[in-house]
C-alpha positions in Angstrom: 0.0 -20.7 28.7 -3.0 -22.2 26.9 -2.4 -24.4 23.9 -5.6 -23.2 22.3 -5.1 -21.2 19.1 -7.3 -18.8 17.3 -8.3 -19.9 13.8 -11.2 -17.6 13.1 -14.9 -18.3 13.7 -18.0 -19.2 11.6 -18.9 -15.6 11.3 -15.4 -14.0 10.9 -13.2 -14.9 8.0 -9.6 -14.5 9.3 -6.7 -14.8 6.8 -3.8 -17.0 7.7 -1.5 -14.1 8.3 -4.0 -12.5 10.7 -4.5 -15.7 12.7 -0.7 -16.2 12.8 -0.3 -12.6 14.1 -2.9 -13.1 16.9 -1.4 -16.4 18.0 2.1 -14.9 17.9 1.0 -12.0 20.2 -0.6 -14.5 22.6 2.6 -16.6 22.7 4.8 -13.5 23.3 2.3 -12.1 25.9 2.3 -8.8 24.1 -0.7 -6.7 22.9 -1.5 -7.0 19.2 -1.7 -3.6 17.5 -4.1 -3.8 14.6 -4.3 -1.2 11.8 -6.2 -1.3 8.5 -8.8 0.6 6.5 -12.1 1.3 8.1 -14.4 -1.7 7.6 -11.7 -4.4 7.6 -12.9 -5.9 10.9 -10.4 -4.5 13.4 -12.8 -4.0 16.3 -14.7 -7.2 15.5 -11.4 -9.2 15.7 -11.3 -8.8 19.5 -14.9 -10.0 19.7 -14.2 -13.0 17.6 -10.9 -13.9 19.3 -12.9 -14.0 22.6 -15.7 -16.0 21.0 -13.3 -18.4 19.2 -11.3 -19.1 22.3 -14.2 -19.1 24.7 -12.9 -16.2 26.8 -14.6 -13.2 28.5 -14.3 -9.9 26.5 -13.7 -6.5 28.1 -14.0 -3.5 25.9 -12.5 0.0 26.2 -13.6 2.3 23.5 -11.3 5.3 23.5 -12.5 8.9 22.7 -10.6 12.1 22.3 -11.2 13.0 26.0 -10.3 9.5 27.4 -7.5 9.4 29.9 -5.4 6.3 30.6 -6.4 6.4 34.3 -10.0 5.7 33.3 -8.9 2.3 32.1 -7.6 1.5 35.5 -10.1 3.1 37.9 -11.6 6.4 38.9 -12.4 7.9 42.3 -15.9 9.4 42.3 -15.3 12.3 44.8 -18.6 14.0 43.7 -20.7 11.0 44.7 -18.9 10.7 48.0 -19.5 14.4 48.7 -23.2 14.0 47.8 -23.6 11.0 50.1 -21.9 12.8 52.9 -24.4 15.6 52.6 -27.2 13.1 52.7 -25.7 11.3 55.8 -25.2 8.0 53.9 -23.1 5.5 55.9 -21.3 4.5 52.6 -19.0 7.6 52.9 -17.0 6.0 55.7 -15.5 3.4 53.2 -13.7 4.9 50.2 -13.9 1.6 48.4 -17.5 2.4 47.7 -16.4 5.3 45.4 -13.7 3.5 43.4 -15.1 2.8 39.9 -13.2 0.0 38.2 -12.1 0.5 34.6 -11.9 -2.2 31.9 -8.3 -3.0 32.7 -9.0 -3.6 36.3 -12.0 -5.8 35.3 -9.7 -7.7 32.9 -7.1 -8.2 35.6 -9.7 -9.7 38.0 -11.0 -12.4 35.6 -10.6 -16.0 36.8 -9.7 -17.1 33.2 -7.5 -15.3 30.7 -9.8 -12.6 29.1 -9.6 -10.6 25.9 -9.3 -6.9 26.4 -10.1 -4.6 23.5 -8.6 -1.1 23.5 -10.4 0.4 20.5 -9.1 3.3 18.5 -6.2 4.2 20.7 -5.1 7.0 18.3 -8.2 9.1 19.1 -6.8 10.0 22.5 -4.1 12.4 23.5 -0.6 11.5 22.3 0.5 10.8 25.9 -2.3 8.2 26.4 -0.3 5.2 25.1 2.8 6.2 27.1 0.7 6.4 30.3 -0.2 2.7 29.9 3.4 1.4 29.5 4.0 0.3 33.1 0.6 -1.4 33.3 1.1 -3.2 30.0 4.6 -4.4 31.0 4.0 -5.4 34.7 0.3 -6.3 34.5 -0.3 -4.4 37.8 -1.1 -1.0 39.1 -1.4 0.8 42.4 -4.7 2.2 43.8 -3.6 5.2 45.9 -6.9 5.8 47.6 -7.0 2.3 49.1 -3.3 1.6 49.2 -3.6 -1.7 47.3 -1.8 -3.1 44.3 -4.0 -4.8 41.7 -2.2 -7.6 39.9 -3.6 -9.5 36.9 -4.6 -13.0 37.7 -3.9 -13.9 34.0 -2.2 -11.8 31.4 -5.1 -10.6 29.1 -5.0 -11.1 25.4 -4.9 -7.4 24.5 -6.2 -6.2 21.1 -5.4 -2.6 20.3 -6.9 -0.9 17.2 -5.7 2.3 15.5 -7.0 4.2 12.5 -3.7 5.9 12.0 -5.1 9.3 13.0 -1.9 10.1 14.7 1.5 8.4 15.2 2.0 6.3 18.3 5.1 6.6 20.5 8.0 4.4 19.7 8.2 3.1 23.3 4.6 1.9 23.0 5.2 0.3 19.6 8.1 -1.7 21.0 5.8 -3.4 23.4 3.3 -4.5 20.7 3.1 -7.1 18.0 1.9 -5.2 14.9 -0.4 -6.4 12.2 -1.9 -4.5 9.3 -5.1 -6.0 7.9 -5.0 -5.6 4.2 -8.2 -5.0 2.3 -9.6 -8.3 1.3 -9.0 -9.5 -2.3 -12.0 -10.8 -4.3 -11.7 -14.4 -3.2 -11.5 -13.5 0.5 -14.4 -11.0 0.1 -16.5 -13.7 -1.5 -15.9 -15.9 1.6 -16.9 -12.9 3.8 -20.1 -12.4 1.8 -20.9 -16.1 2.0 -20.8 -15.8 5.8 -23.4 -13.0 5.7 -25.5 -14.1 2.7 -25.1 -17.9 2.3 -26.1 -19.2 -1.0 -26.0 -15.9 -2.9 -26.3 -16.5 -6.6 -22.8 -16.6 -8.1 -23.6 -14.4 -11.1 -25.0 -11.6 -8.9 -22.0 -11.9 -6.5 -19.5 -11.9 -9.3 -21.0 -8.8 -11.0 -21.4 -7.0 -7.6 -17.8 -7.7 -6.6 -16.6 -6.5 -10.1 -18.6 -3.2 -9.7 -17.4 -2.8 -6.1 -13.7 -3.2 -6.9 -13.9 -1.1 -10.0 -15.4 1.6 -7.9 -12.7 1.3 -5.3 -10.0 1.7 -8.0 -11.4 5.0 -9.3 -8.6 7.5 -8.7 -9.3 10.5 -6.5 -12.1 8.9 -4.3 -12.2 10.7 -1.0 -13.6 7.6 0.8 -13.3 4.2 -0.8 -16.3 1.9 0.1 -15.5 -0.7 2.7 -16.6 -4.3 3.5 -19.5 -3.1 5.6 -20.7 -0.9 2.8 -20.5 -3.7 0.3 -22.6 -5.9 2.6 -25.2 -3.1 3.0 -25.3 -2.7 -0.8 -25.7 -6.4 -1.4 -28.6 -6.4 1.1 -30.3 -3.7 -1.0 -29.6 -5.5 -4.3 -31.3 -8.6 -2.9 -34.2 -6.7 -1.4 -34.9 -4.9 -4.7 -34.2 -8.1 -6.7 -31.7 -6.3 -9.0 -30.7 -8.6 -11.8 -26.9 -9.3 -12.4 -27.0 -7.8 -15.9 -27.8 -4.4 -14.5 -24.3 -4.5 -12.9 -22.5 -6.1 -15.9 -19.9 -5.2 -18.4 -19.7 -1.7 -19.9 -22.9 -0.7 -18.2 -20.8 0.0 -15.1 -19.1 2.9 -17.0 -22.4 4.4 -18.2 -24.3 5.0 -14.9 -23.9 5.1 -11.2 -24.4 1.8 -9.5 -28.0 1.2 -8.4 -28.5 2.5 -4.8 -25.0 3.9 -4.9 -25.7 5.8 -1.6 -24.7 2.6 0.2 -21.3 2.8 -1.4 -20.5 6.5 -2.0 -20.8 8.5 1.2 -20.0 12.1 0.1 -21.0 14.4 -2.7 -17.4 14.9 -4.0 -17.2 11.2 -4.8 -20.6 11.1 -6.4 -19.7 14.1 -8.6 -16.3 12.5 -9.4 -18.1 9.3 -10.6 -20.6 11.3 -12.6 -17.8 13.2 -14.3 -16.1 9.9 -15.2 -19.3 8.6 -16.6 -19.8 11.7 -18.7 -16.2 11.4 -20.1 -16.7 7.7 -20.9 -20.0 8.5 -22.7 -18.3 11.3 -24.7 -15.4 9.1 -25.7 -17.8 6.4 -26.8 -19.5 8.7 -29.4 
């Protein structure tokens, strides 16, 4: 087991509890299951763990139609039939039609890799259960070639979920769980510094105040996330918006400038407009 530990990277601000969770999962040899609001860096975590530890990264982005078998391998019978009709000599060796999945690729790495299984909750409810044996034993059997594929090194497995559906208990027992809390203002300022180094403190302070005030509006259908804050800051800088436009009571009198970067549906815009109207009426 490597003594190397993940501590974050120069482009990813990882809190102490997150780095502790990652290193605990590595020590236990268990997948780390990451949940959290959209935009809290769940998917990027795997990329940065690989970058921080200098490991290869394999990615498996799960869709609603994804089957567990696809992570191991697939037998391309259609290609073999086509080649047989064309008289291709490849048809005599079935190995030519075995398509390796990301788990197989991870198992074959000469150094311990990082394997991302992204948005596991998008797939069918049986998907996680279908991976239990492979996650436990770090091996699987290829029926077409009658060979057992055994992992050279147990991958560091990062699994993300957006909580679209409950995951099976048997699967959860095999994971180390961590929920990424939405960053507080201090952590968010550190994140912004990574993306926009040297941003004027006054603008950053007023922008963060506006952003967190907006997130706290009751009834929002979709709260703005970190990525949306970064997009908004980019626009504020591009348009040279002065900090005083975002300051004080002005936040309650009008929608934030270029609010389309923060509010992503008409219900939330209408809600915010209604609150502004009520504030203006009460101020009279």
